[in-house]
DRENPA-3360 file (N, C-alpha, C; in nm, 2 decimals, always signed):
BEGIN
1 = MSSLQFQY = +9.72/+9.62/+7.42/+9.82/+9.53/+7.35/+9.99/+9.50/+7.50 ~ +10.01/+9.63/+7.50/+10.12/+9.64/+7.63/+10.05/+9.60/+7.78 ~ +10.00/+9.64/+7.75/+9.93/+9.64/+7.97/+9.84/+9.50/+7.91 ~ +9.80/+9.42/+7.87/+9.80/+9.26/+7.82/+9.91/+9.23/+7.84 ~ +10.03/+9.26/+7.78/+10.18/+9.15/+7.84/+10.19/+9.18/+7.97 ~ +10.21/+9.32/+8.01/+10.27/+9.36/+8.14/+10.20/+9.28/+8.24 ~ +10.05/+9.19/+8.24/+9.99/+9.15/+8.26/+10.08/+9.04/+8.31 ~ +10.11/+8.91/+8.23/+10.19/+8.82/+8.24/+10.31/+8.84/+8.25;
9 = LPLGPLLE = +10.37/+8.91/+8.30/+10.52/+9.00/+8.30/+10.50/+8.94/+8.49 ~ +10.64/+8.88/+8.49/+10.64/+8.80/+8.60/+10.72/+8.97/+8.67 ~ +10.65/+9.01/+8.84/+10.70/+9.11/+8.90/+10.82/+9.07/+8.92 ~ +10.90/+8.99/+8.94/+10.97/+9.01/+9.04/+11.08/+9.04/+8.94 ~ +11.12/+8.98/+8.86/+11.30/+9.06/+8.79/+11.23/+9.17/+8.72 ~ +11.11/+9.24/+8.78/+11.10/+9.40/+8.67/+11.15/+9.49/+8.79 ~ +11.09/+9.44/+8.94/+11.13/+9.52/+9.03/+11.25/+9.53/+9.11 ~ +11.34/+9.44/+9.03/+11.41/+9.41/+9.08/+11.49/+9.52/+8.99;
17 = MVMTQIMN = +11.48/+9.48/+8.85/+11.50/+9.56/+8.81/+11.52/+9.72/+8.79 ~ +11.41/+9.76/+8.85/+11.39/+9.91/+8.90/+11.43/+10.01/+9.04 ~ +11.47/+9.85/+9.08/+11.58/+9.89/+9.22/+11.69/+9.90/+9.24 ~ +11.77/+9.81/+9.10/+11.92/+9.84/+9.07/+11.96/+9.97/+8.98 ~ +11.82/+10.01/+8.89/+11.85/+10.10/+8.86/+11.87/+10.25/+8.90 ~ +11.76/+10.25/+9.03/+11.73/+10.34/+9.13/+11.83/+10.35/+9.19 ~ +11.90/+10.25/+9.22/+12.07/+10.19/+9.32/+12.19/+10.28/+9.26 ~ +12.16/+10.28/+9.07/+12.30/+10.35/+9.03/+12.28/+10.48/+9.05;
25 = QVMKLCMI = +12.13/+10.49/+9.04/+12.11/+10.64/+9.02/+12.15/+10.71/+9.14 ~ +12.12/+10.67/+9.27/+12.16/+10.69/+9.41/+12.32/+10.70/+9.43 ~ +12.36/+10.60/+9.38/+12.49/+10.56/+9.40/+12.60/+10.67/+9.33 ~ +12.47/+10.73/+9.16/+12.62/+10.81/+9.11/+12.59/+10.94/+9.19 ~ +12.47/+10.96/+9.20/+12.48/+11.07/+9.31/+12.51/+11.14/+9.46 ~ +12.59/+11.01/+9.52/+12.66/+11.01/+9.63/+12.80/+11.01/+9.60 ~ +12.84/+10.99/+9.46/+12.96/+11.00/+9.44/+12.96/+11.18/+9.38 ~ +12.87/+11.22/+9.31/+12.85/+11.34/+9.29/+12.89/+11.44/+9.40;
33 = LTCFLMIL = +12.79/+11.42/+9.50/+12.81/+11.45/+9.59/+12.93/+11.49/+9.71 ~ +13.00/+11.40/+9.71/+13.13/+11.33/+9.79/+13.22/+11.40/+9.70 ~ +13.22/+11.46/+9.54/+13.32/+11.52/+9.50/+13.30/+11.64/+9.57 ~ +13.18/+11.67/+9.49/+13.20/+11.79/+9.53/+13.20/+11.89/+9.66 ~ +13.17/+11.84/+9.75/+13.24/+11.82/+9.89/+13.33/+11.86/+9.91 ~ +13.36/+11.76/+9.88/+13.56/+11.76/+9.86/+13.63/+11.89/+9.84 ~ +13.56/+11.94/+9.68/+13.62/+12.00/+9.68/+13.59/+12.20/+9.67 ~ +13.49/+12.13/+9.76/+13.45/+12.26/+9.82/+13.52/+12.27/+9.99;
41 = GRGFQSKD = +13.56/+12.18/+10.01/+13.66/+12.12/+10.15/+13.74/+12.19/+10.11 ~ +13.86/+12.19/+9.95/+13.97/+12.20/+10.03/+14.01/+12.33/+9.86 ~ +13.89/+12.39/+9.91/+13.91/+12.56/+9.75/+13.86/+12.48/+9.63 ~ +13.78/+12.53/+9.54/+13.74/+12.57/+9.41/+13.89/+12.59/+9.30 ~ +13.89/+12.46/+9.22/+13.97/+12.49/+9.15/+13.93/+12.47/+8.99 ~ +13.94/+12.49/+8.86/+13.88/+12.45/+8.78/+13.94/+12.31/+8.69 ~ +14.08/+12.26/+8.76/+14.09/+12.08/+8.77/+14.01/+11.97/+8.78 ~ +13.97/+12.06/+8.97/+13.78/+11.95/+8.99/+13.69/+12.00/+8.90;
49 = MMSMNGIL = +13.70/+12.10/+8.83/+13.60/+12.06/+8.75/+13.52/+11.99/+8.65 ~ +13.67/+11.96/+8.59/+13.75/+11.87/+8.48/+13.69/+11.76/+8.51 ~ +13.75/+11.72/+8.67/+13.73/+11.58/+8.70/+13.55/+11.53/+8.73 ~ +13.51/+11.65/+8.76/+13.37/+11.58/+8.79/+13.31/+11.62/+8.65 ~ +13.29/+11.65/+8.55/+13.28/+11.66/+8.45/+13.32/+11.48/+8.35 ~ +13.41/+11.47/+8.45/+13.48/+11.27/+8.41/+13.36/+11.22/+8.44 ~ +13.33/+11.21/+8.57/+13.23/+11.15/+8.64/+13.08/+11.19/+8.58 ~ +13.04/+11.27/+8.54/+12.90/+11.28/+8.52/+12.86/+11.21/+8.33;
% end
């Protein structure tokens, strides 16, 4: 049933949705990485860990 529906589904919007999801994940990853590098750059503090948890 679901495979039959999938055949008739236009691939454009589906692909766009997947790409948007991937881009969101990449952006979040970059933000986390940037925060992590900033924290490492100026010394580790417990306050910074709390702000990291807010992003995740």
